[in-house]
VOGU-3710 file (C-alpha; in Angstrom, 3 decimals, decimal comma):
1> ssssdddddd> -103,346/42,773/-32,894  -104,733/46,054/-31,678  -107,650/47,128/-29,559  -109,529/50,277/-28,702  -111,299/50,771/-25,398  -113,642/53,702/-24,921  -114,365/54,118/-21,231  -117,477/56,252/-20,789  -116,755/56,782/-17,099  -113,536/58,757/-17,549
11> dtcvirsada> -113,993/59,782/-21,206  -110,737/58,162/-22,295  -109,938/56,433/-25,575  -107,226/53,774/-25,212  -105,576/52,306/-28,313  -102,965/49,635/-27,814  -101,264/46,807/-29,657  -100,075/43,680/-27,905  -97,452/43,001/-30,569  -96,566/46,618/-31,417
21> gqydllvins> -97,736/46,141/-35,004  -96,925/48,754/-37,612  -99,423/51,267/-38,972  -99,014/53,933/-41,624  -101,296/56,592/-40,133  -103,553/57,014/-37,137  -105,840/60,053/-37,040  -107,922/60,850/-33,977  -110,375/63,764/-33,971  -111,769/63,723/-30,498
31> ganvvlqdla> -112,321/65,688/-27,347  -111,811/62,518/-25,301  -108,521/61,825/-23,554  -106,237/59,638/-25,692  -103,816/56,888/-24,642  -101,619/55,257/-27,316  -99,667/52,230/-26,111  -97,120/49,984/-27,842  -97,846/51,191/-31,374  -95,351/51,612/-34,226
41> feggargvvi> -95,739/53,911/-37,222  -93,182/53,713/-40,000  -92,798/55,204/-43,447  -96,241/56,741/-43,908  -97,175/60,304/-44,754  -97,750/61,094/-41,067  -97,534/58,762/-38,111  -100,015/60,007/-35,500  -102,333/62,986/-35,910  -104,484/64,073/-32,948
51> daattgaaya> -106,785/67,076/-33,383  -108,886/67,976/-30,370  -111,335/70,727/-29,574  -111,211/70,547/-25,804  -113,903/71,286/-23,282  -114,116/70,925/-19,527  -111,279/71,111/-17,040  -108,562/68,923/-18,577  -107,521/67,075/-21,735  -104,691/64,529/-21,862
61> vtlngvrata> -102,685/62,700/-24,515  -100,414/59,869/-23,359  -97,830/58,094/-25,521  -96,515/54,911/-23,906  -93,992/52,937/-25,917  -94,979/54,591/-29,202  -92,551/54,485/-32,151  -92,879/56,917/-35,068  -90,106/56,584/-37,648  -89,384/57,630/-41,234
71> caangvtisa> -92,703/59,411/-41,733  -92,742/62,000/-44,529  -93,960/64,759/-42,176  -94,062/64,803/-38,359  -93,891/61,540/-36,497  -96,577/62,712/-34,056  -98,764/65,800/-34,498  -100,986/67,048/-31,673  -103,257/70,087/-32,077  -105,495/71,237/-29,243
81> sgtaavavra> -107,855/74,164/-29,039  -110,710/75,040/-26,703  -110,918/75,716/-23,002  -109,268/72,782/-21,214  -105,817/72,516/-19,692  -103,847/70,287/-22,076  -101,410/67,647/-20,818  -99,103/65,666/-23,124  -96,976/62,851/-21,731  -94,511/60,580/-23,560
91> ygdtraaang> -92,695/57,797/-21,715  -91,928/54,070/-21,806  -89,169/54,399/-24,417  -91,354/56,357/-26,814  -89,283/57,215/-29,896  -89,606/59,529/-32,887  -86,771/59,224/-35,381  -85,843/60,057/-38,976  -89,108/61,825/-39,748  -89,379/64,441/-42,490
101> gsgvaidvsa> -90,762/67,056/-40,092  -90,419/67,144/-36,312  -90,377/64,041/-34,176  -93,287/65,356/-32,129  -95,048/68,632/-32,973  -97,551/70,103/-30,506  -99,650/73,176/-31,314  -101,789/74,359/-28,419  -104,187/77,278/-28,647  -106,295/76,162/-25,680
111> tggvsldldh> -106,928/78,718/-22,974  -106,347/76,437/-19,993  -102,580/76,132/-20,354  -100,362/73,215/-21,354  -97,981/70,749/-19,722  -95,454/68,562/-21,543  -93,876/65,632/-19,695  -91,142/63,588/-21,426  -89,628/60,677/-19,500  -87,351/58,015/-21,018
121> arftnnanag> -88,083/59,153/-24,568  -85,844/59,553/-27,648  -86,078/62,070/-30,488  -83,333/61,634/-33,064  -82,446/62,387/-36,678  -85,649/64,260/-37,510  -85,456/66,832/-40,300  -86,935/69,583/-38,128  -87,034/69,674/-34,314  -86,892/66,660/-32,080
131> vlldasggag> -89,851/68,051/-30,130  -91,645/71,253/-31,100  -94,084/72,811/-28,621  -95,865/75,941/-29,821  -98,107/77,364/-27,113  -97,819/80,924/-28,390  -101,481/80,995/-29,381  -102,805/79,811/-26,026  -103,283/81,145/-22,539  -102,624/79,911/-19,020
141> dtavavadsl> -99,487/78,340/-17,576  -96,934/76,375/-19,590  -94,947/73,586/-17,922  -92,210/71,473/-19,513  -90,639/68,512/-17,704  -87,919/66,349/-19,283  -86,156/63,425/-17,615  -83,795/60,735/-18,894  -84,467/61,634/-22,527  -82,398/62,074/-25,691
151> feangargld> -82,616/64,793/-28,353  -79,887/64,136/-30,901  -78,949/64,894/-34,518  -82,184/66,657/-35,394  -82,075/69,119/-38,296  -83,304/72,051/-36,216  -83,543/72,404/-32,419  -83,517/69,368/-30,192  -86,290/70,800/-28,016  -88,139/73,938/-29,130
161> atsagsgafn> -90,706/75,194/-26,590  -92,358/78,590/-26,970  -95,119/80,198/-24,938  -96,730/83,608/-25,117  -99,628/82,895/-22,818  -100,928/84,898/-19,922  -99,587/82,483/-17,307  -96,228/81,401/-15,916  -93,610/79,303/-17,719  -91,783/76,514/-15,888
171> ahidassfdk> -89,230/74,132/-17,404  -87,385/71,389/-15,519  -84,811/69,236/-17,321  -82,902/66,430/-15,621  -80,482/63,747/-16,786  -81,053/64,342/-20,503  -78,955/64,962/-23,622  -79,367/67,590/-26,348  -76,464/66,887/-28,665  -75,455/67,340/-32,324
181> ngadgawlsh> -78,611/69,153/-33,417  -78,739/71,471/-36,430  -79,676/74,525/-34,353  -79,865/75,053/-30,568  -79,861/72,012/-28,324  -82,771/73,336/-26,240  -84,758/76,533/-26,761  -87,129/77,635/-23,976  -88,906/80,928/-24,605  -91,663/82,755/-22,739
191> aaataahdar> -93,049/85,955/-24,213  -95,605/86,922/-21,584  -96,663/90,538/-21,840  -96,096/91,426/-18,184  -93,576/90,723/-15,468  -96,324/89,217/-13,310  -95,991/85,871/-15,117  -92,523/84,602/-14,349  -90,394/82,139/-16,281  -88,335/79,542/-14,427
201> vdvrrttllg> -85,818/77,193/-16,048  -84,069/74,478/-14,018  -81,533/72,236/-15,788  -79,564/69,525/-13,984  -77,240/66,644/-14,918  -77,682/67,376/-18,619  -75,457/67,656/-21,707  -75,812/70,126/-24,586  -72,907/69,235/-26,856  -71,851/69,886/-30,419
211> ndggglvaha> -74,964/71,670/-31,626  -74,820/73,902/-34,702  -76,508/76,724/-32,777  -76,181/77,285/-29,042  -76,469/74,719/-26,286  -79,265/76,050/-24,062  -81,255/79,211/-24,740  -83,642/80,428/-22,018  -85,532/83,589/-22,924  -88,217/85,721/-21,302
221> agaaldvalk> -89,768/88,864/-22,752  -91,727/90,890/-20,210  -91,661/88,253/-17,511  -88,934/87,812/-14,920  -86,541/84,955/-15,644  -85,101/82,647/-12,979  -82,473/80,167/-14,201  -80,832/77,364/-12,182  -78,081/75,208/-13,681  -76,322/72,353/-11,910
231> qvkangnrgg> -73,977/69,729/-13,369  -74,503/70,896/-16,936  -72,078/70,372/-19,827  -72,514/72,764/-22,765  -69,433/72,349/-24,935  -68,605/72,650/-28,601  -71,765/74,442/-29,688  -70,548/76,022/-32,893  -73,129/78,714/-33,609  -73,822/80,277/-30,244
241> hgvhaaqtga> -73,273/80,343/-26,504  -72,988/77,242/-24,396  -75,759/78,694/-22,207  -77,616/81,902/-22,994  -80,174/83,254/-20,495  -81,785/86,473/-21,698  -84,439/88,669/-20,107  -85,551/91,279/-22,631  -88,435/93,022/-20,867  -89,232/94,777/-17,623
251> galtaavvrv> -88,640/91,787/-15,356  -85,409/90,814/-13,623  -82,982/88,007/-14,366  -81,687/85,801/-11,555  -79,347/82,861/-12,045  -77,682/80,135/-9,997  -74,849/78,357/-11,807  -73,186/75,360/-10,131  -70,659/73,002/-11,743  -71,271/74,067/-15,315
261> dastnglsgv> -68,704/73,177/-17,996  -69,130/75,426/-21,059  -66,065/75,581/-23,295  -65,092/75,700/-26,986  -68,391/77,269/-28,019  -68,773/79,636/-30,960  -69,591/82,510/-28,599  -69,506/82,730/-24,796  -69,548/79,787/-22,461  -72,332/81,223/-20,265
271> rlaeagdg> -74,044/84,518/-21,097  -76,547/86,120/-18,722  -78,195/89,224/-20,147  -80,959/91,587/-19,016  -82,718/94,176/-21,143  -80,304/96,933/-22,057  -77,182/94,806/-21,724  -74,768/94,854/-24,620
//
């Protein structure tokens, strides 16, 4: 059984299923906040499609215990335009697996910035990326937080997050695995036009193993880049560096590397490069 609650007070649409029944496709075209809870989507053309033209101060999509598997395209697709700050959260053993596109694909052109929070979630065996975040058409700050999550055996990158907005870029990854993907394990890129909008990447207690590309790629063009790595394993990445931090604009690169194991990679173990470096 499933139910939908539309709370006029906080402008939130809640859709949940007590028995986690299976659905082929759920499409939501709404500016209201969306909560999906204990829903399973399997084998349809697309699992979840959310298309929102946002207004006001904030817009949120929450996935709690959602399963999207074996869909012909993306398991979950979220598109958001407008003026609000966009927040996407997936937790509660949310899973996207064996989909014909990405596990979760997020395209944000909103001007208020975007935050992505993944906690106890799994993205495996998708034909494209495990999670694809494209905020290159938006503005404002971009924040990515990943904890206790798995990105494994996807056809492209495990996590692919790109921003070109006018704000800062912050990524924090803890206790997660990005292993055996068809390209880089994790790609975090900020192409802000000026050095005033810094990029910060903090990765702790995480593995990036056996990917066909590199392990971790952190990139900033124009902005300064600050990278902190602690207790990271980036081994056996066949097509690139174990860790590659690159600042290709006018800003500076700073890095703190503590207890990082990066061996048997196709290129360097750890490469730190500023603009003009060979």
